[in-house]
C-alpha positions as CSV (number, residue, x, y, z in Angstrom):
1,M,-1.5,-22.7,-32.7
2,K,1.4,-20.3,-32.8
3,R,-0.7,-17.7,-31.1
4,L,-1.5,-20.1,-28.3
5,R,2.2,-20.8,-27.7
6,E,3.0,-17.1,-27.6
7,E,0.3,-16.5,-25.0
8,K,1.6,-19.3,-22.8
9,S,5.2,-18.0,-23.1
10,K,3.9,-14.5,-22.0
11,K,2.3,-16.0,-19.0
12,K,5.5,-17.8,-18.0
13,N,7.5,-14.6,-18.4
14,M,5.4,-12.6,-15.9
15,S,7.9,-11.1,-13.5
16,Y,7.9,-12.0,-9.8
17,S,7.6,-8.4,-8.7
18,F,4.5,-8.0,-10.8
19,K,3.0,-11.0,-9.0
20,V,3.9,-9.6,-5.6
21,R,2.5,-6.2,-6.4
22,T,-0.7,-7.7,-7.7
23,G,-1.0,-9.8,-4.6
24,L,-0.4,-6.9,-2.3
25,M,-3.0,-4.7,-4.0
26,S,-5.5,-7.6,-3.9
27,A,-4.9,-8.0,-0.1
28,I,-5.4,-4.3,0.5
29,L,-8.7,-4.4,-1.3
30,V,-9.9,-7.5,0.5
31,L,-8.7,-6.5,3.9
32,S,-9.7,-2.9,3.8
33,G,-13.2,-3.7,4.9
34,T,-16.4,-1.7,4.3
35,C,-17.7,1.5,5.8
36,F,-21.3,2.4,5.3
37,A,-22.0,6.0,4.8
38,Y,-25.4,6.6,6.4
39,A,-26.4,10.2,7.0
40,D,-29.5,9.9,9.1
41,T,-29.3,13.2,11.0
42,D,-26.1,14.9,10.0
43,P,-25.4,15.4,6.2
44,I,-21.7,15.6,6.9
45,A,-21.6,12.1,8.6
46,G,-21.4,10.4,5.3
47,I,-18.4,12.5,4.2
48,N,-16.8,11.8,7.6
49,N,-17.3,8.1,7.2
50,L,-15.8,8.2,3.7
51,N,-12.8,10.2,5.0
52,K,-12.3,7.5,7.7
53,L,-12.4,4.8,5.1
54,I,-9.9,6.5,2.8
55,S,-7.6,7.3,5.8
56,S,-7.7,3.6,6.8
57,I,-6.8,2.5,3.3
58,I,-3.9,4.9,3.1
59,S,-2.6,3.9,6.5
60,A,-2.8,0.2,5.5
61,A,-1.0,0.8,2.3
62,G,1.7,2.7,4.1
63,G,2.1,-0.1,6.6
64,L,2.4,-2.7,3.9
65,F,5.0,-0.5,2.1
66,L,6.9,-0.1,5.3
67,L,7.0,-3.9,5.9
68,W,8.1,-4.5,2.3
69,S,10.9,-2.0,2.6
70,A,12.0,-3.5,5.9
71,V,12.3,-6.9,4.2
72,Q,14.2,-5.3,1.4
73,L,16.6,-3.7,3.9
74,G,17.2,-7.2,5.4
75,I,18.0,-8.6,2.0
76,A,20.3,-5.7,1.2
77,M,22.2,-6.0,4.5
78,K,22.6,-9.7,3.9
79,K,24.0,-9.1,0.4
80,H,26.2,-6.2,1.6
81,D,24.7,-4.0,-1.2
82,P,25.0,-0.3,-0.3
83,A,22.8,0.9,-3.2
84,A,19.9,-1.4,-2.2
85,T,20.4,-0.5,1.4
86,S,20.0,3.2,0.8
87,E,16.9,2.5,-1.4
88,A,15.5,0.4,1.5
89,F,16.0,3.2,4.0
90,I,14.3,5.6,1.6
91,G,11.4,3.1,1.3
92,I,11.1,2.8,5.1
93,A,11.0,6.6,5.4
94,A,8.3,6.8,2.7
95,G,6.3,4.0,4.3
96,L,6.3,5.9,7.6
97,V,5.2,9.1,5.9
98,I,2.4,7.3,4.1
99,A,1.3,5.4,7.2
100,C,1.2,8.6,9.3
101,A,-0.3,10.9,6.6
102,P,-3.9,10.7,7.8
103,W,-3.0,11.8,11.3
104,V,-0.8,14.6,10.0
105,V,-3.5,15.9,7.7
106,N,-6.1,15.6,10.6
107,Y,-3.7,17.6,12.8
108,I,-3.2,20.3,10.2
109,I,-6.9,20.8,9.5
110,G,-7.6,20.9,13.2
111,G,-9.7,17.8,13.6
112,N,-9.8,15.8,16.8
């Protein structure tokens, strides 16, 4: 009986940020879609499809992080908190880098 109470109290103490992160990761997995890797004639086609899938997932994660950081910036500006404002700007910059990473890598390796 005591063990059951402890488990219930642990569930109640689950932090809000953990729930948000879990929800975001679930949304990314659900909304990422599928990409079938058929290699009928070209053996590299399957690898290219996998590359496109991974690039799409990374771009989506960067976009979500960018949006989350923009919301954090709004909250920090409203509260007039300079530390949180600088963290939000750093998050926005990181989100832009993550969202644009597939295009940058594609440009570096000379793809089209």
